[in-house]
Every structure is written in C-alpha cells, then in structure tokens.
C-alpha positions as CSV (number, residue, x, y, z in Angstrom):
1,M,102.1,104.3,116.6
2,N,104.1,106.5,114.3
3,D,100.8,107.9,112.8
4,L,99.5,108.7,116.3
5,L,102.7,110.5,117.2
6,R,102.6,112.4,113.9
7,L,99.0,113.4,114.7
8,L,100.0,114.8,118.1
9,L,103.2,116.5,116.9
10,D,102.2,117.9,113.5
11,K,99.6,120.6,114.2
12,S,99.1,121.2,110.5
13,S,97.7,117.6,110.1
14,R,95.6,117.6,113.3
15,K,92.0,118.4,113.7
16,T,92.0,120.5,116.8
17,E,88.3,120.4,117.6
18,K,86.8,117.6,119.6
19,L,84.1,115.3,118.3
20,T,80.5,116.4,118.8
21,M,78.1,114.4,121.0
22,D,76.4,113.1,117.8
23,E,79.8,111.9,116.5
24,I,80.6,110.2,119.8
25,S,77.2,108.6,119.9
26,A,77.9,107.1,116.4
27,L,81.2,105.5,117.4
28,P,79.7,102.3,118.8
29,N,78.2,101.7,115.4
30,K,81.7,102.0,113.9
31,L,83.8,100.3,116.5
32,P,83.9,96.7,117.8
33,A,83.2,95.9,121.4
34,I,86.8,94.8,121.7
35,A,90.0,95.1,119.7
36,Y,93.6,94.1,120.2
37,A,96.9,96.0,120.0
38,T,100.5,95.8,121.1
39,A,101.5,97.9,124.1
40,P,104.3,100.2,122.8
41,S,106.2,100.1,126.1
42,T,106.3,96.4,126.7
43,G,105.4,94.7,123.4
44,E,102.6,92.8,125.2
45,T,99.3,92.0,123.4
46,I,96.5,94.0,125.0
47,A,92.7,94.0,124.7
48,I,90.9,97.3,124.5
49,R,87.2,97.6,125.3
50,R,85.2,100.3,123.4
51,G,84.7,103.4,125.4
52,E,86.6,102.3,128.5
53,S,89.8,103.7,129.9
54,G,92.8,101.4,130.3
55,Y,93.3,98.0,128.8
56,L,93.8,94.4,129.7
57,R,96.9,92.2,129.1
58,V,96.2,89.2,126.9
59,T,98.0,85.9,127.1
60,S,97.8,84.3,123.7
61,C,100.0,82.6,121.1
62,L,98.4,84.9,118.5
63,S,99.6,88.4,117.8
64,A,97.3,91.4,118.2
65,E,96.9,91.6,114.4
66,E,96.0,87.9,114.2
67,L,93.5,88.3,117.0
68,N,91.9,91.3,115.2
69,I,91.6,89.3,112.0
70,L,90.2,86.3,113.8
71,Y,87.5,88.5,115.4
72,G,86.8,90.6,112.3
73,V,88.3,93.9,113.5
74,S,89.6,96.0,110.6
75,K,92.9,97.9,110.7
76,P,91.1,101.3,110.9
77,Q,89.0,100.0,113.8
78,A,92.0,98.7,115.7
79,K,93.9,102.0,115.2
80,A,90.9,104.0,116.4
81,M,90.4,101.8,119.4
82,F,94.1,102.2,120.4
83,A,93.8,105.9,119.9
84,G,90.6,106.0,121.9
85,V,92.2,104.3,124.9
86,M,95.4,106.4,124.7
87,L,94.1,109.8,123.6
88,G,90.5,109.8,124.7
89,W,87.3,108.5,123.0
90,H,86.3,112.1,122.2
91,T,89.2,112.7,119.9
92,P,89.0,112.4,116.1
93,A,91.7,109.8,116.2
94,A,89.2,107.5,117.9
95,D,87.0,107.5,114.8
96,P,87.9,104.7,112.3
97,D,87.0,107.1,109.4
98,S,90.3,108.9,110.3
99,Y,92.3,106.0,108.8
100,D,92.7,104.5,105.4
101,A,92.1,100.7,104.8
102,E,95.6,99.9,105.9
103,G,95.2,101.7,109.2
104,R,97.3,104.7,108.3
105,L,96.1,108.1,109.5
106,V,94.4,110.2,106.8
107,R,95.8,113.7,106.7
108,Q,93.2,116.3,107.5
109,E,93.4,119.5,105.6
110,C,93.3,122.7,107.7
111,A,90.3,124.9,106.9
C-alpha cells in the first residue's frame, strides 16, 4: 500500500497519462482471473476479479499472500490487481509491468 500512496502523492514518480486501449486489452494476458489482497481498512483477506469493480471478502485460514502463492499469482500481478480495483483498471498501476519482482512500484522517469 505504501507504494500506491507514493504513486498517488509523488507527482514526479507518476505517469499521468492513462493506458491506451491496446494496453488495456493486453492486461488480461498479464493478469490472473483472480488475486488476493488484504483490505487496508479492516485487515480482511479479499478476492479481486480482473477488470471488475469492488471485491469479495474471503474466509480462509490462509493469508492473501499464501493464497496468491497457492494459485500462482506473482507479487507484481497481485499489486496490479489491487491497484486496478482501487484506482481503476485504466491506470498504469494496474499493469504488473509497473512493479519489480517483489511487487514494489518501479519509479517512472518523467519525460
């Protein structure tokens, strides 16, 4: 979540343009159908469906990170899915290529 807040607050590290239609069309090839995250406000495990608004609460003994590992969801994919549902699927943050292997936001250089 800290990376997402930094993306929103630090204009020098944020791409201000939206994704193109071609880039949005390519997201299904990069993102899983479902990923798991922890809701910041409640700490609950949530399920996020690619391209949909909102999320579902999940009752599980496993954490969101454990569920993502179990279902083969990478850290960049999980971060992108969380960003997509919170910020919009059209934003650069909803693209897993915006994150490094550990799920940390990659700083974008201003042109």
